[in-house]
N, C-alpha and C positions, 0 to 999 in steps of 0.2 A: 598208609592205607593198605587195606587188607587185599588178598589178590583174591577177587572175584569173578567168578568164569563166567557167562553168559550162557543163559539157559530158557527155554522159551516161556516159563513160567513169568520171566523178569518181563515181557509183553503186558502180562493184566496187570501187573503188579502199578507197571509204568504208563496204562490206561485208568488205573482207579487215582493214582496218582495225582494225573494230568485234568483227571473229572475235580481234583480237589484246588486246583489251581496251582500246583507248584511247579516252579521253574526250573530250567534245565541246573542250576547251579543247588538248589533243597532235591534234587534227585540224585544228585553227585553223593550227597552228605548221604541220604535216607540210603543208597546203595554202597556209601562207604568207597567210592569210586572218586579217579581222577577226570578233570573235565574231558583227558584228553583220550580216555578209556572212553566213555560217554558218547564221544562223539562220534569214537571211533566204531562203537557197536551200532549208533544209527546210521554209520555207511555202511557195514560189511551188513547188517541185518533190516533188510527194506521192511518185515515185519513188526519191528521196534518202533520205527521210525513214524509208520502207517496208527500202532497203537497211540503213541503220542498225540499226533495229532488228532484223532478219534476224539481221544479223550478232551481234546482243549475245546474242538468244535462241538461237540455233544453238551460241554457243561454253558459255553458261549449261547447257543442257541437255545437251552433251555432258561437259562436266566433272560435271553433277550426276546423268549415270548411270553416269560411272565411279567417284565416290566412291560410288554406292549399291552396284556390283557389288565394290567392293572392302569396302565393310561387311560385306556380306553373304557373302562369301568366292566370290563367281560371277567373279574377274577371272583370265581366261588370255590368255596371248597366245605365239605363236609366238618362239621362242630357239633356239639352237644352244649345244652344248659342244663346248668345242675340247678335244681330247687329243692326248697325245703317243703316233704309234704307232711300234713299232720294229721295224724293217725289218733282214732279214737275206737276203743274196743267197748262191746255194751253187753250186758247178761240180757237173761230172759228179758226181764222189768223194761229195759231202755237205758240203766245207769251205765254211765262211764264205768269201767271196772278196769282200761289200762289205756293212756294215752300218753302217745311217743312222737317224735320226728323222725321221718324217714327219707333219704334223700331220693328226688324224682329226675332222672337224666331225660330228657329230650331233644332227640336228633332236630339239628337244625341244618339251613345251609347259609352259611356264612357269605354275604356280596359286600363286595368293595366297593366303593363308587369310583368313577373319572377321577384322579390325581393328576392336580394342574401340574406339580412339579416333575412328575415320572415321568407325565406326556411332552414339555420340553426337554428333559435331559432324551427321552427316545430320539425328540429330533434333530436336538444336536448333534447326537452321537454317529444317524444315519447320515446326516447332510457334510459329515468328514469326509464322505466316498464322492461327493460330487458337488454341483453348486446348486446353493439350497439359501433362500433367505433366513432360515432358521440359525443357520450357523454366523457366531458371536466373532466377527474378527473387528481387530484391532488393526488402522492401518495410520503410519505417519510417514511424511513426506517433509523429509529436510529440503530446504531448498539456500542459496546463498542471500544475499544481501538483496533486496527487493523481489524475490521471488525468480531471482538469477540462478544460475548455475552456481556452484559451489569451488570456490577459488582454492586450489592447491596449491603446493610450494613443493618445489624439487629440494632436495635437503643432497649434500655432496658429503659424505661421512667422511672422507678422506680431510677434509679439516679438522682444526683441531677446535673446540668448543670450549669456552673459557664455562668452569666450572663455580667460579666465585659469586655469581647472580643467584644458582639454586640452593633452594632450600634446602632443610635435613631433610625433610621428606621427598623430595626429586632425587635426591642424592642416594637415599635406601631404595627407592625406586630402580635408579639406575645400576645399580650394585645388583638388586637381584635378578635384573635382565641378563646382566652380563654372565653373573653366577648359571641361571639356566641355558643360556650361552654354548658355556662352557661343558655344562653334563650334557646337551645335546649335541655338542662335538665329540664329546668323549662317547656317547654310546654308535656312533656311527661306525 
């Protein structure tokens, strides 16, 4: 990685990159710096952190506003209709001497009617932050036999377990568990 020094112009670039939706990892790649440098800069330079947050907030609020307008049918924008206009040129006697087509550009305001899918998307996303009937939640309750509690069994891991009755798949799983436990122990 190149040794890039922090300068104030990085704040503006980070703001614009945040508007585009870049993650911290992508910004590190853009600036060609390490994660550690990126997070050190954010801690040492509050204006950088503010620029990143402002970019994310500005982008999110603009998108939220547009989704809201599309969901409610209040989304309009200027547009143009391009038509073909037939033009005839006449002589003094009223005979056509030249005929051609030219584009006719008509300014319009385009309106988008309410969009049900957009409205549901808006409601579901808003309801994640509060209790709301629009949030689709699937709950699964697990019970024991006859609706009673689930019975558990204590295992004594000090006793020997016969491996003769295990399938090849179960033996492979035990091997993977053992290897994982050894690696975790080595990392400590």
